[in-house]
DOKE-817178 format. One record per atom (N, C-alpha, C): x, y, z; residue in three letters. Coordinates in steps of 0.1 Angstrom, whole numbers, plus 5000, padded with zeros to 4 digits. Atoms other than C-alpha are relative to their C-alpha. Example, Ala and Ser with C-alpha at 12.3 -4.5 7.8 and 13.67 -1.06 7.14 Angstrom:
BEGIN
500949885000ala512349555078ala500950125000ala499149895000ser513749895071ser499250115008ser
This chain:
BEGIN
501649894999met499749995000met501550165003met499849894995ala502650245009ala500350064981ala500049925021ala503350264964ala499050065001ala500949955003thr500250344962thr500350135011thr499949864989thr500950634988thr500950124997thr499349924998val501851014985val500750095007val499649884991val503251225013val500750095001val499449855004val503451555013val499650055019val500249954982pro503751795046pro499350064999pro501149914996phe501051955068phe500350134997phe499249895004asn500852295057asn500250064988asn499249975015asp501752295023asp499450014988asp501350065012leu499252334999leu500750024990leu499650055008ser501452404976ser500749864994ser499550205001ala503052024980ala498849984998ala501050105006val499451894979val499150064983val500949985011glu498252084946glu501849984991glu498650075008ser502251964933ser499049804997ser499650094999ala501251614941ala498249944993ala501250015010phe497451594925phe500450034984phe499650045016lys498851734891lys501349944999lys499050125001lys501651484895lys499649854997lys500850165001asn499151204899asn498450044993asn500849935005arg496651384874arg498849855002arg501150045003asp492951224877asp500449805011asp499450074994arg494750904905arg500149945011arg499850014983val494551014936val498350035005val501750024996ala491450844954ala499350105008ala500249934991ala491551044983ala501450075013ala499449904991leu493451295009leu499950005019leu500550014988ile493751185042ile500750045009ile499049954995val494751375068val499750065023val500349994986glu494851455109glu499150175000glu500649905001pro492851775106pro501050115011pro498649924989ile495151925140ile500449845005ile499250104999pro497651665138pro500249955019pro499450034989ala498851515175ala501349854999ala499450134998asn500851185164asn501950054992asn499549985000met503351475157met500250125015met500249944997gly502551635187gly499050094997gly501449995000val499751895191val500450124985val500349875010val499652155155val499250024991val500949925005phe497952375140phe499850024988phe499449935016pro496752435103pro500250095002pro500349885003gln497052725092gln499050074999gln501350015002asp494452945084asp499550014984asp500850025014gly492052865057gly500849854989gly498850155007phe494752485050phe498549924999phe501450064996leu491352315062leu499250024985leu500949975008glu489152515038glu500949964982glu499150035015ala491852475009ala500249854992ala500150185004leu491752075015leu498549974991leu501250055010arg488552025006arg499650104989arg499650025012arg488552254976arg500949994994arg498650045007ile491352154962ile498949824996ile500950135001thr489551764969thr498350004987thr501449985010ser486051824952ser500150044989ser499649975012arg487452034925arg501049844991arg499650075007glu489651714918glu499749875004glu500650135003lys487351434926lys500049905009lys499250084991ala488851314954ala500049975011ala500450034985leu487351204989leu501450065013leu499249994993leu488951385015leu499249975018leu500550124990ile489151155050ile500650135012ile498749974986phe489951315084phe499849895010phe499250134993asp491851095109asp499350085009asp500749964987glu490051205143glu500149945009glu500250104992val490750905158val500550025013val499249864989ile492951155187ile498950075000ile499949844996thr491351475182thr497950025004thr501550025001gly487451345179gly499649975015gly500650004990phe485451365213phe500950065010phe499249924993arg488451555227arg500250134997arg500349785003val488251925211val499350075004val501449984996cys484751895215cys499649904992cys500950105002tyr481251695208tyr500249914985tyr499750085015gly482151695166gly501550004996gly498349985006gly485751735166gly500050104992gly499349925009val487851925139val499150054995val501249955015gln485151925115gln498950105008gln500549905001thr483252095138thr500450135006thr498949844998leu485552355150leu500150084985leu498849945008ser486752425122ser498750094985ser500949935015gly483252445096gly500749864989gly499350125016val485552155070val499749885005val500750215000lys482951845066lys500950004986lys499750065005pro484751605052pro499149904991pro500750145004asp483651275030asp499749865012asp500350094988leu484551045056leu500950005012leu499349954993thr485751025093thr501049935004thr499650114999ile487650775110ile500650035018ile501149994988leu486850715149leu501349895008leu499350124994gly488950545174gly499950065015gly500249934989lys489750555209lys498950005009lys501350004984ile487450705232ile498649994997ile502050105012val484050605206val499749895008val500950114995gly484750285227gly499950075015gly500650014988gly484450415261gly501149945009gly498850085003gly487850235266gly499549815000gly500050075008met486549955255met500749964989met499149995017pro488349785220pro499150014987pro500749965017leu486350005191leu500850134995leu499649975011ala486850205163ala498550004987ala500850025004ala484650345137ala500850134990ala499349875013tyr484650535101tyr498550044998tyr501349995006gly481250715089gly500350144990gly500149865012gly480850975060gly498650014992gly500849885006arg478451095033arg499249844992arg500950115004arg475750825026arg500949944980arg499350115016asp477150724985asp501549935006asp499150044997val480150684998val500249855011val500150084993met479150455030met499049824991met500650075008ser476750245006ser500949934990ser498950105015met479950114984met500549915010met499250144992ile480449865018ile499549945001ile501350045007ala478949575014ala499549945012ala500450055009pro476649415021pro499950044984pro500449925014glu475249684998glu500350024993glu499149955012gly477949774982gly501649864997gly498750085013pro481149604961pro500749955008pro498549964993ala484049684992ala499349935011ala500250094991tyr483849425016tyr500950075010tyr499449924986gln485749505052gln499049945008gln500150034988ala485449355082ala501150005009ala499350034988gly487049245114gly500049965011gly500450094985thr487249085146thr499350045008thr500749874990leu485949355164leu498650054996leu501149905009ser483249465139ser498949965003ser501650024995gly479849535157gly499849925014gly499950044989asn480849405188asn499250015010asn501249974997pro477749415206pro499950105015pro499749944986val479749495245val500450124996val499549915005ala481749735228ala499350124990ala500949895011val479549925207val498850055010val500549964987ala477249945239ala500450125008ala498649954988ala479850075263ala500250174989ala499449875006gly480850365233gly499150054996gly500749964999thr477350425228thr499450185010thr500549924985ala476950515263ala501150115009ala499249854995thr479950725265thr499850114995thr500749945008leu478750935238leu498350055000leu501149954986asp475550995257asp499950085011asp500049944990leu476851085288leu501350134997leu499249865007leu479351325266leu499450104995leu501849945007arg475851485252arg500050035014arg500849944988lys474851515286lys500350095004lys499849944990glu477451625305glu501250145000glu499149895010asn479251825278asn501050075010asn498349984997pro483051855294pro500750085001pro498649915004tyr484652065273tyr500350105007tyr499449914997gln484452365290gln501549995019gln499650054989arg485652215325arg501049944996arg498850035002leu488352045303leu501250084995leu499649875007glu489252325286glu500750095010glu499049934989gln490152485321gln500949965003gln498250094990leu492252195337leu501050014992leu499050015012lys494152185303lys500750135000lys499349875005glu495252555303glu500450015015glu499450014989arg495452555345arg501349894999arg499050094998phe498452295340phe500650034987phe498749915017cys499952485306cys500450085006cys499549844998glu499852815322glu501849985015glu499450044992gly501452635352gly501549944996gly498750055014leu504052465328leu501250104994leu498549865005arg505152815312arg499950075010arg500049914986gln505652975345gln501149935000gln499050084997gly507952675353gly501150044995gly499549965010ala509752735324ala500550124995ala499749834999val510153105324val500749975012val499550044987ala511453005361ala501549974999ala498850055004ala513852805349ala501350014985ala499349905004gly514852975321gly500649894985gly500450155013val513652615295val499550064988val500650005015pro512852705258pro498849895003pro501250084995leu509452565261leu499250064990leu501449935005arg506552645238arg498749905000arg500950094998ile503152455242ile498650084992ile501049955009gln500352415215gln498849875004gln501050014989ser497152325232ser498649984990ser501349975002val493652245225val498649865001val501150144986gly490652095243gly500449995006gly500150074985ser491551825268ser501850004994ser498650065005met495351795244met500650114999met498849915001phe498551965248phe501349934994phe498250005002thr502451955238thr500550055006thr499049954998pro504652105254pro501849954993pro499750065009phe507352085226phe501650075007phe498249944992phe511952215240phe499650054987phe498750015012val512452425213val499250205000val499649845002asp512252835203asp499350034984asp500850055011gly509652865178gly499249974998gly501350085001pro506352775161pro500449874998pro500050135008val505852415153val498949964991val501049965011thr504052425123thr500249844990thr499450065012asp504752095103asp501449845011asp498850114996tyr506651765106tyr501350045004tyr498049914996ala510351965102ala500550075009ala499649834991ser509852245123ser499449895017ser499850054985ala509051975154ala501049824999ala498450015004leu511951785147leu501050025009leu498949904997lys513652065160lys500049965015lys499949984983ala512252045194ala501649875006ala498850094999asp514951895216asp499649875012asp500950094995lys513951565229lys500749885010lys498950064989ala516651445251ala499950095011ala500349904989ala515651785272ala497749955004ala501350014994tyr511951635269tyr499949855005tyr500550124993gly513151265281gly500950045011gly499549974987arg515051445310arg498450045008arg501249924993phe511751635320phe499049835008phe500850164996phe509551285315phe500249975009phe499250064984his511651125337his499850055020his500049894995gly511751415358gly498250025005gly501650024999met507751375359met499849865010met500450164996leu507850985363leu500749995015leu499650084987lys509750995393lys499050075011lys501049884985arg507351285411arg498849914995arg501550024997gly504251035401gly499850054990gly501549965010val502851185370val500949934989val499750095013tyr502950995340tyr500250124981tyr500549895014leu503151225306leu500649844987leu500650125009pro503251035269pro501850005000pro498050065001pro507550925268pro500850044991pro499249985010ala507951075235ala500050094996ala500949855001gln507951435224gln499150014987gln501050025012trp505951375195trp498949945001trp501750064998glu503051265215glu499250125008glu500749914995ala500351445224ala499649995013ala499850134992ala499451385261ala498050155004ala501849975004phe495551475274phe499949985019phe500050044988val493851585307val498549944996val501250064997ser490851385319ser498650095010ser501150034997tyr487651445330tyr500049985012tyr499950094986ala488351265362ala500950105011ala499349924994his490951525369his499550115013his500649824991thr490151835397thr501650055001thr498649944998asp492552085404asp501349955012asp498550044992arg494451915432arg500549924991arg499150115014glu495751655406glu500550104991glu498949955011leu496851915380leu501050105009leu499249914992asp498152155410asp501149915006asp499750064997arg499751875422arg501549954987arg499350005015ala500951795384ala500950114999ala499449895007ile502252165378ile501249995013ile499150014992glu504752135413glu501249914998glu498950095003ala505951845397ala501150024986ala499049925013ala507252025363ala500350085004ala498549845005arg508852325378arg501049955009arg498950064994ala510352085398ala501249884991ala499450115005ser511651845374ser500650104989ser499249905006leu512552175351leu500950095006leu498649954992lys515052315375lys501049834997lys499250104996asp516251935378asp500850004989asp499250025009arg517451935343arg500950044995arg
């Protein structure tokens, strides 16, 4: 499958246009994390997602949003609700199962109707439609709609990120924090992170020392610089304040 895939940098519309031009009438779909989290939290530049929608519509290619991480974390409707950009297909996972092994995809009726048994494209998986996992996932989504935890999650995330920023300033450590919803990434770097190339400029050794300092103090963060971290609705101010104190001490120790 890799041989049939063209990879272009995030936030680079000229590269997207060039890829479509070089592969005229051969691009079936463009797949993108609308707010990437697998290189740390990185924001689309103004107009980027809207341009992807225009280009794919013009070229008659599907626009597919990978919201496995952002889905139900940035808001109930995901990045597509925040941005107002509607993809043709959406991929969901992790949180949609409410702790059970589950993933989902969905989209335009005419595209979904191509899937067997209604259409000719066969798709199946070991856990597809597992009734216990689906019940857990449905209950989770019902709770998210009823509880609407997103404002509180934003407050908790900002509480920790602001404490982390102040700790970095006090320790004289270059640190850039990029966050949305309950998600955040502390990049040990000067300057913005807008794509994978700029994410690679972050000091992974510095992050490693920070990670182990936090772990020693009882706070578990993602073990890699380029993974997104999350706060939980189960967290309280008490846990976040404890994490902030651990962060300040870990930044000083590095």
